[in-house]
C-alpha positions in Angstrom: 172.7 115.0 185.3 175.9 113.1 186.2 175.4 109.3 185.6 178.0 107.2 187.3 179.4 104.2 185.4 182.2 102.1 187.0 183.3 105.0 189.2 183.4 107.5 186.3 181.1 110.5 185.8 179.1 111.0 182.6 177.6 114.4 182.4 174.5 115.0 180.2 173.7 118.5 179.1 170.5 119.4 177.1 170.3 122.6 175.2 167.3 124.0 173.2 168.9 123.5 169.8 172.0 122.4 168.0 173.4 126.0 167.9 173.3 126.3 171.7 174.9 122.9 172.0 177.7 124.0 169.6 178.3 127.1 171.8 178.7 125.0 174.9 181.2 122.6 173.2 183.2 125.5 171.7 183.4 127.2 175.1 185.0 124.1 176.5 187.5 124.0 173.7 188.3 127.7 174.3 188.9 127.0 178.0 191.2 124.2 177.2 193.3 126.2 174.7 193.5 129.2 177.0 194.7 127.0 179.9 197.2 125.2 177.6 198.0 126.9 174.3 199.6 123.6 173.1 196.4 121.6 173.6 196.0 118.5 171.4 192.5 118.3 170.0 190.8 115.3 168.5 188.2 116.2 165.9 185.9 114.7 163.2 184.1 116.3 160.3 180.5 115.3 161.1 177.7 117.7 160.1 176.4 117.8 163.7 179.6 119.7 164.5 179.1 122.6 162.0 177.6 125.0 164.6 180.4 124.1 167.0 183.0 125.0 164.3 181.2 128.2 163.5 181.4 129.2 167.2 185.1 128.4 167.3 185.6 130.8 164.3 183.6 133.5 166.1 185.7 133.0 169.3 188.9 133.4 167.2 187.6 136.5 165.3 185.9 138.3 168.2 187.6 137.1 171.3 191.1 136.4 170.1 191.1 132.6 170.7 194.6 131.6 169.5 195.0 128.3 167.6 198.6 129.0 166.7 200.2 126.3 168.9 197.2 123.8 168.9 197.7 120.4 167.4 194.7 118.6 165.8 194.3 114.9 165.0 191.3 113.9 162.9 189.9 110.5 163.6 188.2 110.5 160.2 190.0 111.0 156.9 189.9 110.5 153.2 190.1 106.8 152.3 190.6 106.2 148.6 189.7 109.8 147.9 191.9 112.7 146.8 192.1 115.4 149.5 191.3 118.0 146.8 187.8 116.5 146.2 185.1 119.0 147.3 183.5 116.4 149.6 186.8 115.2 151.2 187.3 115.5 154.9 190.3 117.8 154.1 188.2 120.2 152.1 185.3 120.2 154.6 187.4 121.0 157.5 189.5 123.7 155.8 186.4 125.3 154.6 184.5 125.2 157.9 187.3 125.8 160.4 191.0 125.5 159.7 191.0 128.0 156.8 189.2 130.6 159.0 191.5 130.5 162.1 195.2 130.9 162.7 196.0 127.2 163.1 199.4 126.0 161.8 198.8 123.8 158.8 201.7 121.5 159.9 199.9 120.8 163.1 196.7 119.6 161.4 196.6 115.9 160.8 193.8 114.7 158.4 194.5 111.2 157.2 194.6 110.4 153.5 195.1 106.7 152.8 194.3 104.1 150.2 191.6 101.5 150.9 194.1 98.7 150.8 196.5 100.4 153.2 193.9 101.3 155.8 194.8 98.6 158.4 198.5 99.4 158.4 197.8 103.1 158.4 195.6 102.9 161.5 198.3 101.2 163.5 200.9 103.8 162.6 198.5 106.8 163.0 197.4 105.7 166.5 201.0 105.4 167.5 201.6 108.9 166.2 198.8 110.1 168.5 200.4 108.3 171.4 203.8 109.8 170.6 202.2 113.2 170.9 201.1 112.2 174.5 197.6 111.5 173.4 194.6 113.7 172.9 193.8 116.3 175.5 190.2 117.0 174.4 188.3 114.8 172.0 185.2 116.3 170.3 183.1 113.8 168.4 179.5 113.4 167.2 177.5 110.4 168.1 177.2 109.1 164.5 181.0 109.2 164.1 181.5 107.5 167.4 179.1 104.8 166.4 181.4 104.0 163.4 184.4 103.4 165.6 185.4 99.8 166.4 188.0 98.2 168.6 190.0 96.6 165.7 187.9 96.4 162.5 187.4 99.3 160.1 185.2 99.6 157.0 187.1 99.2 153.8 185.2 101.5 151.5 186.2 104.8 149.9 185.1 108.2 151.1 185.4 110.5 154.2 185.2 108.0 157.0 186.5 107.0 160.4 190.0 105.7 160.2 190.9 104.8 163.8 189.6 102.4 166.4 187.9 103.7 169.6 191.3 103.7 171.4 192.3 107.3 170.8 188.9 108.4 172.1 189.0 106.2 175.2 192.5 107.3 175.9 191.8 111.0 175.6 191.9 113.0 178.8 188.4 114.5 178.2 185.7 113.7 175.7 182.8 115.7 174.4 180.1 113.9 172.4 177.5 115.8 170.6 174.2 114.8 169.0 171.3 116.7 167.5 167.9 116.0 166.0 165.1 113.5 166.6 166.8 111.1 164.2 169.6 110.6 166.8 167.2 110.2 169.8 167.2 106.4 169.8 170.9 106.0 169.5 171.4 108.6 172.2 169.1 106.7 174.6 171.0 103.5 173.9 174.4 105.2 174.4 173.6 107.1 177.5 171.1 105.0 179.4 171.5 101.5 177.7 173.9 98.7 178.6 177.6 99.2 178.1 177.9 96.9 175.1 175.4 98.8 173.0 178.1 99.8 170.5 181.2 101.9 170.4 179.5 105.2 171.4 178.0 103.5 174.5 181.3 101.9 175.3 183.1 105.3 175.1 180.6 107.1 177.3 180.6 104.4 180.0 184.3 103.6 180.0 185.8 107.1 179.6 187.1 108.7 182.8 185.8 112.1 181.8 183.0 112.4 179.3 180.3 114.9 178.7 177.3 114.5 176.3 175.8 117.7 174.8 172.4 117.3 173.1 169.7 119.4 171.7 166.1 118.7 172.7 165.4 116.5 169.7 168.4 114.2 170.4 167.4 113.9 174.1 163.7 113.0 173.2 163.9 109.3 174.2 166.0 109.7 177.4 164.1 108.4 180.4 165.6 111.2 182.5 165.2 113.9 179.9 163.2 116.2 182.2 165.9 116.0 184.8 168.7 116.6 182.4 166.8 119.6 181.0 166.1 120.9 184.5 169.8 120.7 185.5 171.3 122.1 182.3 171.8 125.9 182.2 170.3 127.5 179.1 172.3 129.3 176.4 170.6 131.4 173.8 172.1 130.3 170.4 171.3 133.2 168.1 172.8 135.9 170.2 176.1 136.3 172.0 175.8 133.9 174.9 175.9 135.0 178.5 179.4 134.4 179.8 178.0 133.6 183.2 175.5 131.1 181.7 178.2 129.3 179.6 180.8 129.3 182.4 178.3 127.7 184.8 178.0 124.8 182.4 181.8 124.5 181.9 182.6 124.6 185.6 181.5 121.0 186.3 182.0 119.7 189.8 183.3 116.5 188.2 186.2 116.2 185.7 185.3 119.1 183.4 186.6 122.0 185.4 
């Protein structure tokens, strides 16, 4: 389903489970990297994205996906937490993705900042992203997107969002993932609710090229769920996906092509 907001296309894809959703998202990243080896990715460390990261690792190991010239900007980071802490964003991402592919460590940006310095850091970090000509493809989970704000950030310690919504809104393409029944209400608000239903809704309705990838649980409260499911090609998650099936998803007639 392609829902039009203010002249822009929002595409909703529903998959049977979170593993299938992760495969679809990873395929889009692989396409972007193969078309432009110097792709700039925007990432976050949300648990929803673990199947997506696992599929990226598989694509690297089995299909030769090359991360050697890719640049990554994390929109979440370690605030008031040592990056060596087991639960830090840094450790989570190097354990689940970066330590398992051939990414250049100097091209991976995971913020580490004090609670007191967060406001000043945000301004400088977002400028650094702009100086890199912005993010080509942003991948974010709904929960993380909901924690973004135009100008105000939480000032607590931990692995948390450290930017405003601007880097996401200014990215060339945006993939937003959600999984599980617990996300269903927030998904319905973001996809089918009014534009001012929070940062996630704002991003989906204002972004020039956005795609939402859901599992069936997360799509449960969508009024047009049946239509979204009918339109979405299916990808089996626990076996190697059909290239034809996944490519048919990625070759959108709108901006994802």
